[in-house]
MIDOSE-1310 file (N, C-alpha, C; in nm, 2 decimals, decimal comma, always signed):
residues 284
mtkv	+6,49/+13,65/+12,47/+6,65/+13,64/+12,41/+6,66/+13,52/+12,39; +6,73/+13,48/+12,24/+6,78/+13,36/+12,18/+6,91/+13,31/+12,26; +6,88/+13,21/+12,33/+7,04/+13,16/+12,42/+7,13/+13,13/+12,30; +7,27/+13,13/+12,37/+7,36/+13,14/+12,29/+7,48/+13,06/+12,33
riit	+7,51/+12,96/+12,28/+7,63/+12,82/+12,35/+7,73/+12,86/+12,28; +7,86/+12,86/+12,35/+7,96/+12,85/+12,26/+8,01/+12,70/+12,24; +8,03/+12,66/+12,11/+8,05/+12,48/+12,11/+8,20/+12,50/+12,03; +8,33/+12,43/+12,09/+8,44/+12,41/+12,02/+8,43/+12,32/+11,94
isil	+8,42/+12,34/+11,80/+8,41/+12,26/+11,70/+8,56/+12,14/+11,69; +8,65/+12,21/+11,74/+8,76/+12,13/+11,73/+8,73/+11,98/+11,84; +8,66/+11,98/+11,98/+8,67/+11,91/+11,99/+8,56/+11,78/+11,99; +8,46/+11,84/+11,91/+8,37/+11,78/+11,85/+8,43/+11,67/+11,74
asff	+8,47/+11,77/+11,66/+8,54/+11,68/+11,56/+8,70/+11,55/+11,59; +8,77/+11,60/+11,69/+8,84/+11,56/+11,74/+8,77/+11,43/+11,79; +8,66/+11,41/+11,88/+8,59/+11,29/+11,95/+8,53/+11,22/+11,84; +8,45/+11,25/+11,69/+8,43/+11,21/+11,62/+8,54/+11,08/+11,55
lhsc	+8,69/+11,16/+11,52/+8,79/+11,10/+11,45/+8,82/+11,01/+11,50; +8,84/+10,99/+11,69/+8,89/+10,91/+11,75/+8,78/+10,82/+11,73; +8,66/+10,79/+11,75/+8,56/+10,71/+11,76/+8,58/+10,63/+11,58; +8,63/+10,70/+11,48/+8,62/+10,62/+11,38/+8,76/+10,52/+11,35
gffg	+8,84/+10,50/+11,42/+8,93/+10,42/+11,43/+9,04/+10,45/+11,31; +9,09/+10,33/+11,23/+9,17/+10,36/+11,10/+9,11/+10,47/+11,01; +9,17/+10,58/+10,99/+9,10/+10,68/+10,87/+9,08/+10,67/+10,76; +8,93/+10,65/+10,70/+8,95/+10,63/+10,57/+8,87/+10,46/+10,54
sdqp	+8,82/+10,45/+10,45/+8,76/+10,31/+10,40/+8,89/+10,27/+10,28; +8,97/+10,32/+10,26/+9,14/+10,24/+10,15/+9,23/+10,22/+10,22; +9,19/+10,11/+10,26/+9,30/+10,03/+10,36/+9,43/+10,03/+10,25; +9,54/+9,98/+10,32/+9,68/+10,00/+10,22/+9,60/+9,87/+10,19
kvtg	+9,65/+9,81/+10,01/+9,66/+9,70/+9,96/+9,81/+9,62/+10,00; +9,77/+9,51/+10,04/+9,92/+9,41/+10,07/+9,92/+9,32/+9,97; +10,02/+9,30/+9,90/+10,05/+9,21/+9,86/+10,16/+9,10/+9,88; +10,16/+8,96/+9,90/+10,25/+8,90/+9,94/+10,24/+8,86/+10,11
elns	+10,29/+8,74/+10,13/+10,29/+8,74/+10,28/+10,39/+8,82/+10,36; +10,32/+8,85/+10,50/+10,43/+8,91/+10,53/+10,44/+8,84/+10,66; +10,59/+8,82/+10,73/+10,60/+8,71/+10,78/+10,74/+8,76/+10,94; +10,80/+8,67/+10,97/+10,91/+8,75/+11,06/+11,00/+8,76/+11,03
dffe	+11,04/+8,75/+10,88/+11,18/+8,78/+10,84/+11,17/+8,92/+10,84; +11,30/+8,97/+10,81/+11,34/+9,12/+10,74/+11,25/+9,17/+10,63; +11,18/+9,25/+10,61/+11,05/+9,29/+10,53/+11,16/+9,33/+10,42; +11,12/+9,28/+10,24/+11,20/+9,31/+10,15/+11,09/+9,37/+10,08
geii	+11,07/+9,49/+9,98/+10,98/+9,48/+9,90/+10,97/+9,69/+9,89; +10,85/+9,67/+9,87/+10,83/+9,83/+9,83/+10,66/+9,86/+9,92; +10,71/+10,03/+9,93/+10,59/+10,05/+10,03/+10,55/+10,20/+9,95; +10,43/+10,22/+9,90/+10,40/+10,31/+9,85/+10,32/+10,41/+9,95
meye	+10,36/+10,51/+9,97/+10,28/+10,64/+10,09/+10,23/+10,78/+9,98; +10,14/+10,80/+10,01/+10,06/+10,93/+9,94/+10,08/+11,07/+10,05; +10,15/+11,17/+10,01/+10,15/+11,30/+10,07/+10,07/+11,39/+9,98; +9,90/+11,43/+9,98/+9,85/+11,50/+9,92/+9,84/+11,51/+9,77
gdiv	+9,85/+11,41/+9,73/+9,91/+11,48/+9,58/+10,05/+11,41/+9,54; +10,16/+11,42/+9,63/+10,28/+11,37/+9,62/+10,26/+11,19/+9,66; +10,37/+11,17/+9,57/+10,41/+10,98/+9,62/+10,53/+10,97/+9,68; +10,58/+10,89/+9,77/+10,68/+10,87/+9,83/+10,69/+10,75/+9,78
iyli	+10,80/+10,66/+9,74/+10,79/+10,53/+9,73/+10,96/+10,45/+9,82; +10,91/+10,38/+9,91/+11,04/+10,33/+10,03/+11,07/+10,18/+9,95; +11,18/+10,13/+9,93/+11,22/+10,04/+9,84/+11,31/+9,99/+9,97; +11,29/+9,88/+10,03/+11,34/+9,78/+10,16/+11,40/+9,65/+10,10
kenk	+11,56/+9,63/+10,22/+11,58/+9,57/+10,18/+11,64/+9,51/+10,35; +11,67/+9,41/+10,42/+11,75/+9,38/+10,53/+11,84/+9,49/+10,59; +11,92/+9,54/+10,52/+12,00/+9,67/+10,58/+12,03/+9,78/+10,45; +11,92/+9,81/+10,41/+11,92/+9,92/+10,30/+11,78/+9,94/+10,30
ikrt	+11,74/+10,07/+10,26/+11,64/+10,15/+10,25/+11,61/+10,25/+10,13; +11,56/+10,30/+10,08/+11,57/+10,39/+9,96/+11,44/+10,49/+9,97; +11,43/+10,61/+9,99/+11,31/+10,67/+9,97/+11,32/+10,77/+9,88; +11,20/+10,79/+9,79/+11,19/+10,83/+9,65/+11,04/+10,97/+9,67
kglg	+11,10/+11,09/+9,64/+10,93/+11,19/+9,67/+10,94/+11,25/+9,52; +10,83/+11,27/+9,51/+10,78/+11,35/+9,37/+10,65/+11,37/+9,34; +10,62/+11,45/+9,28/+10,46/+11,46/+9,23/+10,41/+11,36/+9,19; +10,26/+11,29/+9,24/+10,16/+11,17/+9,18/+10,14/+11,25/+9,06
dlln	+10,15/+11,10/+9,00/+10,09/+11,11/+8,87/+9,95/+11,05/+8,86; +9,83/+11,14/+8,86/+9,72/+11,15/+8,85/+9,67/+11,00/+8,79; +9,72/+11,00/+8,65/+9,62/+10,94/+8,54/+9,71/+10,78/+8,58; +9,84/+10,73/+8,63/+9,86/+10,63/+8,62/+9,87/+10,57/+8,78
gnki	+9,79/+10,65/+8,85/+9,80/+10,58/+9,04/+9,91/+10,60/+9,08; +9,94/+10,54/+9,14/+10,05/+10,57/+9,26/+10,18/+10,55/+9,19; +10,19/+10,63/+9,09/+10,39/+10,63/+9,05/+10,39/+10,79/+9,04; +10,51/+10,82/+9,00/+10,58/+10,94/+9,05/+10,59/+11,00/+8,91
sget	+10,57/+11,14/+8,85/+10,54/+11,21/+8,77/+10,67/+11,30/+8,75; +10,78/+11,29/+8,69/+10,88/+11,39/+8,68/+11,01/+11,38/+8,78; +11,03/+11,51/+8,81/+11,16/+11,50/+8,91/+11,14/+11,45/+9,06; +11,26/+11,39/+9,12/+11,22/+11,32/+9,24/+11,34/+11,41/+9,34
yglv	+11,33/+11,34/+9,46/+11,43/+11,38/+9,55/+11,41/+11,28/+9,65; +11,53/+11,28/+9,76/+11,52/+11,17/+9,86/+11,65/+11,13/+9,88; +11,62/+10,98/+9,94/+11,77/+10,95/+10,03/+11,79/+10,78/+10,01; +11,92/+10,73/+10,01/+11,95/+10,56/+10,04/+12,02/+10,60/+10,15
vdld	+12,00/+10,49/+10,25/+12,07/+10,48/+10,36/+12,12/+10,32/+10,35; +12,26/+10,30/+10,40/+12,32/+10,16/+10,35/+12,41/+10,15/+10,46; +12,32/+10,03/+10,55/+12,42/+10,00/+10,67/+12,50/+9,95/+10,66; +12,51/+9,87/+10,53/+12,67/+9,75/+10,52/+12,74/+9,88/+10,48
lnnv	+12,74/+9,97/+10,43/+12,85/+10,04/+10,35/+12,88/+10,18/+10,46; +12,78/+10,16/+10,57/+12,78/+10,28/+10,68/+12,75/+10,43/+10,62; +12,69/+10,44/+10,50/+12,65/+10,59/+10,50/+12,51/+10,59/+10,44; +12,52/+10,72/+10,38/+12,34/+10,81/+10,37/+12,38/+10,89/+10,20
tvyd	+12,31/+10,84/+10,10/+12,35/+10,93/+10,02/+12,19/+11,01/+10,00; +12,20/+11,15/+10,00/+12,07/+11,23/+9,97/+12,07/+11,25/+9,81; +11,99/+11,32/+9,77/+12,01/+11,34/+9,61/+11,86/+11,44/+9,60; +11,88/+11,53/+9,51/+11,78/+11,63/+9,47/+11,75/+11,64/+9,31
dlgs	+11,66/+11,60/+9,22/+11,67/+11,56/+9,11/+11,58/+11,70/+9,04; +11,53/+11,80/+9,16/+11,44/+11,90/+9,13/+11,50/+12,01/+9,06; +11,45/+12,10/+8,94/+11,52/+12,16/+8,92/+11,62/+12,19/+8,82; +11,70/+12,28/+8,79/+11,79/+12,29/+8,71/+11,93/+12,28/+8,79
igkt	+11,92/+12,27/+8,89/+12,03/+12,24/+9,01/+12,07/+12,11/+9,06; +12,04/+11,99/+9,05/+12,01/+11,88/+9,08/+12,20/+11,87/+9,16; +12,18/+11,80/+9,25/+12,25/+11,75/+9,32/+12,25/+11,64/+9,41; +12,38/+11,58/+9,45/+12,38/+11,46/+9,54/+12,48/+11,49/+9,63
gtfs	+12,49/+11,38/+9,71/+12,60/+11,36/+9,84/+12,62/+11,22/+9,90; +12,71/+11,17/+9,95/+12,70/+11,04/+10,01/+12,80/+11,11/+10,14; +12,75/+11,10/+10,23/+12,81/+11,12/+10,38/+12,80/+11,00/+10,53; +12,91/+10,99/+10,56/+12,90/+10,86/+10,70/+12,78/+10,88/+10,77
lpvy	+12,70/+10,76/+10,82/+12,59/+10,75/+10,92/+12,61/+10,86/+11,00; +12,78/+10,89/+11,07/+12,74/+10,92/+11,22/+12,75/+11,07/+11,16; +12,81/+11,10/+11,09/+12,81/+11,27/+11,01/+12,65/+11,31/+10,99; +12,54/+11,20/+10,94/+12,44/+11,25/+10,91/+12,32/+11,26/+11,04
kkyl	+12,36/+11,16/+11,12/+12,26/+11,16/+11,24/+12,30/+11,26/+11,31; +12,44/+11,30/+11,29/+12,44/+11,43/+11,40/+12,35/+11,55/+11,35; +12,37/+11,53/+11,19/+12,29/+11,65/+11,16/+12,14/+11,63/+11,14; +12,09/+11,53/+11,17/+11,95/+11,53/+11,20/+11,90/+11,54/+11,37
ketg	+11,99/+11,50/+11,46/+12,02/+11,51/+11,62/+12,01/+11,71/+11,61; +12,11/+11,75/+11,54/+12,13/+11,92/+11,57/+12,02/+12,02/+11,55; +11,97/+11,94/+11,38/+11,89/+12,02/+11,34/+11,70/+12,00/+11,38; +11,70/+11,89/+11,44/+11,58/+11,90/+11,52/+11,46/+11,88/+11,44
lald	+11,36/+12,02/+11,48/+11,27/+12,03/+11,42/+11,24/+12,15/+11,32; +11,40/+12,17/+11,27/+11,41/+12,27/+11,13/+11,44/+12,20/+11,06; +11,41/+12,08/+11,06/+11,48/+11,99/+10,92/+11,37/+12,03/+10,81; +11,41/+12,01/+10,69/+11,36/+12,07/+10,56/+11,36/+11,92/+10,46
eeag	+11,26/+11,95/+10,32/+11,24/+11,86/+10,28/+11,39/+11,79/+10,20; +11,45/+11,91/+10,19/+11,59/+11,88/+10,12/+11,71/+11,79/+10,18; +11,66/+11,73/+10,32/+11,75/+11,66/+10,37/+11,69/+11,52/+10,32; +11,64/+11,51/+10,25/+11,58/+11,37/+10,20/+11,51/+11,31/+10,30
cdlt	+11,49/+11,30/+10,41/+11,44/+11,25/+10,53/+11,29/+11,25/+10,52; +11,19/+11,15/+10,58/+11,02/+11,19/+10,65/+11,01/+11,32/+10,73; +10,96/+11,35/+10,75/+10,93/+11,47/+10,87/+10,80/+11,45/+10,95; +10,78/+11,35/+10,94/+10,66/+11,31/+11,02/+10,66/+11,32/+11,17
ftyf	+10,77/+11,33/+11,23/+10,76/+11,32/+11,36/+10,85/+11,45/+11,41; +10,85/+11,54/+11,32/+10,92/+11,71/+11,36/+10,83/+11,79/+11,37; +10,72/+11,80/+11,40/+10,63/+11,89/+11,46/+10,61/+11,93/+11,60; +10,62/+11,82/+11,68/+10,63/+11,89/+11,81/+10,76/+11,84/+11,92
eeyn	+10,74/+11,95/+12,01/+10,92/+11,94/+12,07/+10,91/+11,79/+12,14; +10,80/+11,73/+12,20/+10,82/+11,62/+12,23/+10,74/+11,51/+12,18; +10,79/+11,43/+12,17/+10,65/+11,31/+12,12/+10,61/+11,21/+12,26; +10,53/+11,23/+12,34/+10,48/+11,17/+12,44/+10,36/+11,13/+12,41
ssky	+10,32/+11,02/+12,39/+10,14/+10,96/+12,39/+10,07/+11,01/+12,48; +9,95/+11,09/+12,42/+9,86/+11,11/+12,53/+9,70/+11,00/+12,53; +9,77/+10,90/+12,41/+9,66/+10,80/+12,40/+9,69/+10,67/+12,34; +9,71/+10,58/+12,38/+9,76/+10,48/+12,29/+9,67/+10,35/+12,30
vkds	+9,64/+10,26/+12,15/+9,55/+10,16/+12,16/+9,60/+10,08/+12,09; +9,65/+9,97/+12,16/+9,73/+9,85/+12,07/+9,64/+9,77/+12,01; +9,67/+9,71/+11,86/+9,58/+9,66/+11,75/+9,48/+9,76/+11,75; +9,48/+9,86/+11,74/+9,33/+9,95/+11,75/+9,25/+9,93/+11,61
tqtt	+9,34/+9,87/+11,50/+9,25/+9,87/+11,38/+9,34/+9,72/+11,35; +9,25/+9,66/+11,28/+9,30/+9,54/+11,16/+9,25/+9,56/+10,99; +9,37/+9,56/+10,95/+9,36/+9,57/+10,79/+9,39/+9,38/+10,75; +9,43/+9,40/+10,60/+9,52/+9,28/+10,55/+9,62/+9,29/+10,62
qlnl	+9,68/+9,15/+10,65/+9,80/+9,14/+10,74/+9,86/+9,27/+10,81; +9,82/+9,37/+10,82/+9,84/+9,47/+10,92/+9,79/+9,47/+11,06; +9,82/+9,50/+11,16/+9,73/+9,55/+11,30/+9,84/+9,65/+11,33; +9,75/+9,79/+11,33/+9,78/+9,94/+11,35/+9,79/+9,96/+11,49
dfnl	+9,87/+10,00/+11,56/+9,86/+10,09/+11,72/+9,82/+10,20/+11,66; +9,77/+10,25/+11,76/+9,72/+10,42/+11,76/+9,77/+10,49/+11,88; +9,85/+10,61/+11,80/+9,90/+10,75/+11,92/+9,84/+10,85/+11,88; +9,83/+10,91/+11,98/+9,80/+11,05/+11,98/+9,85/+11,12/+12,04
ykee	+9,91/+11,24/+11,98/+10,01/+11,33/+12,05/+9,94/+11,46/+12,02; +9,97/+11,56/+12,16/+9,91/+11,68/+12,16/+10,00/+11,79/+12,22; +10,00/+11,87/+12,14/+10,09/+12,01/+12,19/+10,02/+12,14/+12,16; +10,03/+12,20/+12,22/+9,93/+12,34/+12,24/+9,79/+12,33/+12,13
dheq	+9,78/+12,39/+12,05/+9,66/+12,42/+11,98/+9,69/+12,28/+11,83; +9,75/+12,17/+11,86/+9,75/+12,05/+11,74/+9,73/+11,96/+11,80; +9,69/+11,86/+11,71/+9,71/+11,72/+11,77/+9,73/+11,63/+11,65; +9,80/+11,53/+11,66/+9,87/+11,44/+11,57/+9,81/+11,27/+11,58
hvfd	+9,75/+11,24/+11,50/+9,72/+11,08/+11,50/+9,80/+11,04/+11,44; +9,87/+10,87/+11,51/+9,95/+10,79/+11,41/+9,95/+10,68/+11,42; +9,91/+10,60/+11,30/+9,90/+10,45/+11,34/+10,01/+10,42/+11,25; +10,03/+10,30/+11,33/+10,17/+10,25/+11,28/+10,15/+10,07/+11,32
tknl	+10,28/+9,99/+11,24/+10,25/+9,87/+11,25/+10,40/+9,76/+11,30; +10,36/+9,67/+11,36/+10,50/+9,61/+11,42/+10,51/+9,47/+11,28; +10,40/+9,47/+11,19/+10,38/+9,35/+11,08/+10,52/+9,36/+10,99; +10,57/+9,51/+10,99/+10,70/+9,52/+10,87/+10,79/+9,48/+10,96
kiqr	+10,89/+9,40/+10,97/+10,99/+9,37/+11,05/+11,11/+9,48/+10,94; +11,14/+9,58/+10,99/+11,26/+9,66/+10,96/+11,33/+9,71/+11,05; +11,49/+9,66/+11,01/+11,59/+9,75/+11,12/+11,56/+9,89/+11,14; +11,55/+9,89/+11,27/+11,54/+9,98/+11,37/+11,63/+10,11/+11,35
elle	+11,77/+10,09/+11,27/+11,85/+10,20/+11,28/+11,78/+10,28/+11,13; +11,78/+10,20/+11,04/+11,69/+10,26/+10,91/+11,54/+10,34/+10,94; +11,46/+10,28/+11,03/+11,35/+10,40/+11,12/+11,42/+10,46/+11,16; +11,50/+10,51/+11,25/+11,53/+10,61/+11,27/+11,60/+10,74/+11,23
ivfp	+11,67/+10,66/+11,09/+11,71/+10,77/+11,00/+11,60/+10,78/+10,89; +11,53/+10,72/+10,85/+11,43/+10,77/+10,74/+11,33/+10,90/+10,84; +11,29/+10,81/+10,91/+11,19/+10,91/+11,01/+11,25/+10,96/+11,15; +11,31/+11,09/+11,13/+11,36/+11,14/+11,24/+11,29/+11,16/+11,34
ripk	+11,34/+11,16/+11,46/+11,26/+11,12/+11,63/+11,14/+11,05/+11,64; +11,14/+10,95/+11,57/+11,04/+10,82/+11,57/+11,05/+10,83/+11,71; +10,91/+10,80/+11,79/+10,91/+10,75/+11,92/+10,97/+10,66/+11,93; +11,04/+10,57/+12,03/+11,08/+10,49/+12,07/+11,00/+10,37/+12,02
ksnf	+10,88/+10,37/+12,06/+10,79/+10,26/+12,10/+10,69/+10,23/+11,96; +10,73/+10,30/+11,86/+10,66/+10,35/+11,74/+10,73/+10,27/+11,61; +10,66/+10,23/+11,53/+10,71/+10,15/+11,42/+10,65/+10,18/+11,31; +10,69/+10,13/+11,19/+10,68/+10,19/+11,06/+10,54/+10,27/+11,05
pies	+10,53/+10,38/+11,02/+10,43/+10,46/+11,05/+10,30/+10,45/+10,90; +10,20/+10,38/+10,92/+10,10/+10,35/+10,84/+10,02/+10,49/+10,79; +10,00/+10,57/+10,86/+9,90/+10,66/+10,84/+9,94/+10,80/+10,97; +9,94/+10,88/+10,92/+9,96/+11,02/+11,05/+9,88/+11,13/+10,98
rlik	+9,81/+11,21/+11,06/+9,72/+11,30/+11,06/+9,75/+11,40/+11,11; +9,77/+11,57/+11,08/+9,79/+11,66/+11,17/+9,67/+11,73/+11,16; +9,62/+11,78/+11,33/+9,48/+11,81/+11,34/+9,52/+11,97/+11,39; +9,46/+12,09/+11,32/+9,50/+12,18/+11,41/+9,34/+12,24/+11,46
yytr	+9,35/+12,29/+11,59/+9,24/+12,33/+11,66/+9,20/+12,46/+11,58; +9,04/+12,48/+11,55/+8,98/+12,61/+11,54/+8,94/+12,68/+11,62; +8,90/+12,79/+11,59/+8,86/+12,90/+11,66/+8,69/+12,84/+11,71; +8,69/+12,87/+11,83/+8,52/+12,84/+11,88/+8,42/+12,92/+11,78
ekid	+8,30/+12,84/+11,78/+8,18/+12,92/+11,69/+8,05/+12,95/+11,78; +7,97/+13,04/+11,75/+7,87/+13,05/+11,82/+7,72/+12,98/+11,77; +7,67/+12,91/+11,84/+7,56/+12,85/+11,73/+7,45/+12,90/+11,87; +7,31/+12,91/+11,76/+7,17/+12,94/+11,79/+7,12/+12,81/+11,88
lkdi	+7,08/+12,80/+12,00/+7,05/+12,66/+12,06/+6,91/+12,60/+11,95; +6,82/+12,74/+11,90/+6,72/+12,68/+11,82/+6,76/+12,63/+11,71; +6,86/+12,63/+11,64/+6,90/+12,54/+11,52/+7,04/+12,46/+11,55; +7,05/+12,44/+11,64/+7,13/+12,36/+11,75/+7,19/+12,22/+11,66
gnai	+7,08/+12,15/+11,60/+7,07/+12,04/+11,56/+7,16/+12,05/+11,44; +7,12/+12,14/+11,30/+7,16/+12,11/+11,20/+7,29/+12,19/+11,17; +7,28/+12,30/+11,32/+7,42/+12,36/+11,26/+7,55/+12,28/+11,33; +7,53/+12,20/+11,42/+7,59/+12,09/+11,46/+7,68/+12,00/+11,34
kntl	+7,55/+11,92/+11,30/+7,54/+11,86/+11,15/+7,63/+11,94/+11,07; +7,63/+12,05/+11,03/+7,66/+12,13/+10,89/+7,84/+12,15/+10,94; +7,82/+12,24/+11,04/+7,95/+12,27/+11,08/+8,04/+12,15/+11,10; +8,04/+12,05/+11,18/+8,14/+11,97/+11,24/+8,13/+11,90/+11,07
knsi	+8,06/+11,85/+11,01/+8,10/+11,83/+10,83/+8,20/+11,90/+10,80; +8,15/+12,04/+10,80/+8,28/+12,15/+10,70/+8,44/+12,10/+10,78; +8,40/+12,11/+10,91/+8,49/+12,10/+11,01/+8,63/+12,01/+11,02; +8,53/+11,88/+10,97/+8,61/+11,74/+10,96/+8,68/+11,76/+10,85
sklt	+8,60/+11,82/+10,75/+8,67/+11,80/+10,63/+8,80/+11,87/+10,62; +8,78/+12,00/+10,68/+8,92/+12,10/+10,70/+9,02/+12,00/+10,80; +8,97/+11,99/+10,91/+9,04/+11,92/+11,01/+9,14/+11,79/+10,95; +9,06/+11,73/+10,87/+9,19/+11,62/+10,87/+9,25/+11,60/+10,72
skrm	+9,23/+11,70/+10,67/+9,33/+11,72/+10,50/+9,48/+11,71/+10,50; +9,53/+11,75/+10,67/+9,66/+11,74/+10,64/+9,72/+11,60/+10,67; +9,78/+11,50/+10,58/+9,81/+11,37/+10,61/+9,88/+11,32/+10,52; +9,90/+11,21/+10,60/+10,03/+11,08/+10,47/+10,00/+10,94/+10,50
kvks	+9,98/+10,87/+10,39/+9,89/+10,75/+10,40/+9,97/+10,67/+10,35; +10,01/+10,54/+10,40/+10,03/+10,41/+10,32/+9,91/+10,36/+10,22; +9,94/+10,34/+10,06/+9,84/+10,30/+9,98/+9,88/+10,13/+9,95; +9,99/+10,11/+9,97/+10,02/+9,94/+9,91/+10,18/+9,93/+10,00
vtrr	+10,17/+9,77/+10,01/+10,28/+9,70/+10,08/+10,30/+9,62/+10,01; +10,40/+9,61/+9,90/+10,43/+9,45/+9,82/+10,52/+9,41/+9,88; +10,51/+9,29/+9,91/+10,66/+9,22/+9,95/+10,73/+9,17/+9,82; +10,88/+9,17/+9,81/+10,92/+9,13/+9,66/+11,05/+9,17/+9,67
tvgd	+11,12/+9,11/+9,60/+11,30/+9,07/+9,59/+11,31/+9,23/+9,52; +11,40/+9,30/+9,59/+11,44/+9,42/+9,53/+11,58/+9,41/+9,47; +11,60/+9,45/+9,37/+11,73/+9,43/+9,30/+11,80/+9,56/+9,34; +11,94/+9,53/+9,35/+12,00/+9,60/+9,39/+12,04/+9,72/+9,30
qefn	+12,00/+9,75/+9,17/+12,00/+9,85/+9,10/+11,88/+9,94/+9,13; +11,82/+9,88/+9,20/+11,65/+9,99/+9,20/+11,72/+10,12/+9,30; +11,84/+10,07/+9,35/+11,87/+10,14/+9,46/+11,96/+10,26/+9,39; +12,00/+10,26/+9,26/+12,06/+10,36/+9,21/+11,99/+10,51/+9,18
lpns	+12,04/+10,64/+9,16/+12,01/+10,73/+9,14/+11,89/+10,76/+9,01; +11,85/+10,84/+8,99/+11,76/+10,84/+8,86/+11,83/+10,91/+8,79; +11,96/+11,02/+8,84/+12,01/+11,08/+8,76/+12,21/+11,08/+8,75; +12,24/+11,03/+8,69/+12,37/+11,05/+8,66/+12,47/+11,18/+8,66
kltv	+12,40/+11,30/+8,63/+12,45/+11,42/+8,61/+12,42/+11,51/+8,72; +12,40/+11,43/+8,83/+12,35/+11,54/+8,94/+12,50/+11,62/+8,98; +12,54/+11,71/+9,06/+12,66/+11,78/+9,14/+12,68/+11,73/+9,26; +12,83/+11,65/+9,25/+12,82/+11,59/+9,38/+12,88/+11,69/+9,49
hsdl	+12,88/+11,68/+9,61/+12,87/+11,77/+9,70/+12,93/+11,68/+9,84; +13,08/+11,70/+9,87/+13,12/+11,63/+9,98/+13,09/+11,71/+10,15; +13,04/+11,80/+10,16/+13,01/+11,88/+10,28/+12,86/+11,87/+10,28; +12,80/+11,82/+10,37/+12,64/+11,79/+10,39/+12,58/+11,95/+10,40
skyi	+12,67/+12,01/+10,51/+12,60/+12,16/+10,52/+12,63/+12,22/+10,41; +12,67/+12,23/+10,33/+12,69/+12,31/+10,20/+12,56/+12,23/+10,09; +12,61/+12,13/+10,13/+12,45/+12,05/+10,02/+12,34/+12,12/+10,07; +12,28/+12,11/+10,21/+12,19/+12,15/+10,26/+12,13/+12,30/+10,17
kisp	+12,25/+12,41/+10,20/+12,22/+12,51/+10,16/+12,19/+12,53/+10,01; +12,23/+12,46/+9,94/+12,22/+12,46/+9,79/+12,07/+12,39/+9,75; +12,00/+12,45/+9,75/+11,85/+12,41/+9,78/+11,75/+12,40/+9,65; +11,77/+12,31/+9,59/+11,68/+12,32/+9,44/+11,51/+12,31/+9,50
tsgy	+11,51/+12,25/+9,61/+11,38/+12,21/+9,66/+11,32/+12,36/+9,76; +11,39/+12,48/+9,77/+11,34/+12,58/+9,78/+11,19/+12,62/+9,76; +11,18/+12,64/+9,64/+11,05/+12,67/+9,56/+10,97/+12,57/+9,57; +10,94/+12,47/+9,61/+10,88/+12,32/+9,57/+10,78/+12,32/+9,72
sgst	+10,65/+12,32/+9,65/+10,56/+12,31/+9,70/+10,56/+12,20/+9,84; +10,56/+12,11/+9,80/+10,58/+11,96/+9,81/+10,42/+11,97/+9,96; +10,45/+11,87/+10,02/+10,34/+11,81/+10,13/+10,33/+11,80/+10,25; +10,43/+11,93/+10,32/+10,46/+11,92/+10,41/+10,33/+11,96/+10,51
fdfd	+10,31/+11,95/+10,64/+10,20/+11,97/+10,68/+10,22/+12,14/+10,79; +10,18/+12,19/+10,65/+10,17/+12,34/+10,72/+10,06/+12,47/+10,69; +10,00/+12,48/+10,79/+9,83/+12,53/+10,79/+9,84/+12,71/+10,80; +9,75/+12,75/+10,66/+9,76/+12,91/+10,71/+9,70/+12,99/+10,82
């Protein structure tokens, strides 16, 4: 009788991924010198076909998300949504230009922060912020590697987070000096020791598979190869970092005809993004 051994594909894939360091060979392109001054410039991030653009000054940040234009590189095609955080004005402006019911609203920092805290894991895309750290109840690192990877001008720290049947692998960098308050608003629930995230992957464990020992060599190779493709398909990753002067007009909203709302709770309930597929880490 042929012996059968149970092999947990998720464990093998996880081991393989950990040994690889920074995911992928397409490292972020860095333009301009990064120094100890507060970062001013543009960061472009990819969410599985969607593009997110961050415009950053010392006390201000704008996050814009939309469908990626595959023909023109790291650009956004069509309608967008996002937010603008202004520490000098002590407010957050959220906007949504998707669909036929475009909307916007400007709210004080205390009001917006209260909303983020009370909503927690239930945060939705319509809030304008990033959802990288909204998948686990607690973000306590199971594995930390300082300076795990070096790219051009970027030293990346690695953190591994685990909860039930999921893992999240996050690389962040201290080389981008950004006001902590800005990070905590744009990346709700970001761990205290984390900085601007350069890449995040959410990994779901797959069920165990039976593999015949006679064919175990090929079986491991083929199954592991296929599983890695599936396991690593949910991610966000910074594509480029450009240090440059950002003009005040670049923080303007893309559409001046948006319906203005003064109540954040009502703004959230009116959701043009409700039918938008987006790129959040959801698993079938």
